[in-house]
C-alpha positions as CSV (number, residue, x, y, z in Angstrom):
1,X,44.0,-40.0,1.9
2,X,43.1,-39.0,-1.7
3,X,39.4,-38.2,-1.7
4,X,39.2,-37.4,1.6
5,X,38.9,-33.7,2.8
6,X,41.2,-32.6,5.6
7,X,39.6,-31.8,8.8
8,X,40.6,-28.3,8.3
9,X,39.2,-28.2,5.1
10,X,35.9,-29.2,6.5
11,X,36.1,-26.7,9.2
12,X,36.6,-23.8,6.8
13,X,33.8,-25.0,4.7
14,X,31.2,-25.3,7.8
15,X,32.3,-21.9,8.6
16,X,31.8,-20.4,5.5
17,X,28.3,-22.2,5.2
18,X,27.4,-20.9,8.5
19,X,28.3,-17.5,7.5
20,X,26.5,-17.6,4.1
21,X,23.2,-19.1,6.3
22,X,23.7,-16.2,8.5
23,X,23.7,-13.6,5.9
24,X,20.6,-15.1,4.3
25,X,18.8,-15.2,7.4
26,X,19.7,-11.5,8.0
27,X,18.4,-10.8,4.4
28,X,15.4,-12.8,4.9
29,X,14.4,-10.5,8.2
30,X,15.3,-7.5,6.4
31,X,12.8,-8.2,3.6
32,X,10.0,-9.5,6.0
33,X,10.3,-6.1,7.7
34,X,10.3,-4.3,4.3
35,X,7.1,-6.4,3.4
36,X,5.5,-5.2,6.6
37,X,6.0,-1.8,6.1
38,X,4.7,-2.0,2.6
39,X,1.6,-3.8,3.9
40,X,1.0,-1.1,6.4
41,X,1.5,1.8,4.1
42,X,-0.9,0.1,1.4
43,X,-3.5,0.1,4.3
44,X,-2.8,3.6,5.1
45,X,-2.9,4.4,1.4
46,X,-6.3,2.8,0.9
47,X,-7.9,4.5,4.1
48,X,-6.8,7.7,2.5
49,X,-8.2,7.0,-0.6
50,X,-11.4,6.2,0.9
51,X,-11.7,9.3,2.5
52,X,-10.9,11.3,-0.4
53,X,-13.6,9.3,-2.3
54,X,-16.1,10.4,0.2
55,X,-14.9,13.9,0.4
56,X,-15.0,14.2,-3.5
57,X,-18.8,12.7,-3.4
58,X,-19.8,15.3,-0.8
59,X,-18.2,18.2,-3.1
60,X,-20.0,16.5,-6.3
61,X,-23.3,16.6,-4.0
62,X,-23.0,20.2,-3.0
63,X,-22.1,21.5,-6.4
64,X,-25.1,19.5,-7.7
65,X,-27.3,21.4,-5.3
66,X,-25.8,24.9,-6.2
67,X,-26.3,24.4,-9.6
68,X,-30.0,23.2,-9.2
69,X,-30.6,26.1,-7.1
70,X,-29.0,28.7,-9.4
71,X,-31.0,26.8,-12.2
72,X,-34.1,27.1,-10.1
73,X,-33.7,30.8,-9.6
74,X,-33.1,31.6,-13.5
75,X,-35.8,29.4,-14.9
76,X,-38.6,30.1,-12.2
77,X,-38.7,26.3,-11.4
78,X,-38.6,25.0,-7.9
79,X,-35.5,23.3,-6.8
80,X,-37.5,20.1,-6.0
81,X,-38.7,19.6,-9.5
82,X,-36.8,17.3,-11.9
83,X,-35.5,18.9,-15.0
84,X,-37.6,18.2,-18.2
């Protein structure tokens, strides 16, 4: 009987392997969920970044217009005329 595993040893090994495979499958499922949540959060942050960029462009435009208006009043030039 040397070299052959007993049925009990085989059964235990199969059970241990099944448990390990179950734990691996659970961990894979958890990691996939985490990955999906990460992708979703990244999309949200990309949208927020685009919205913030648009807001900053509008603010920069408003600053430019106001500075041109202020400069036009001080220098007597019309706001539509380009600076020299």
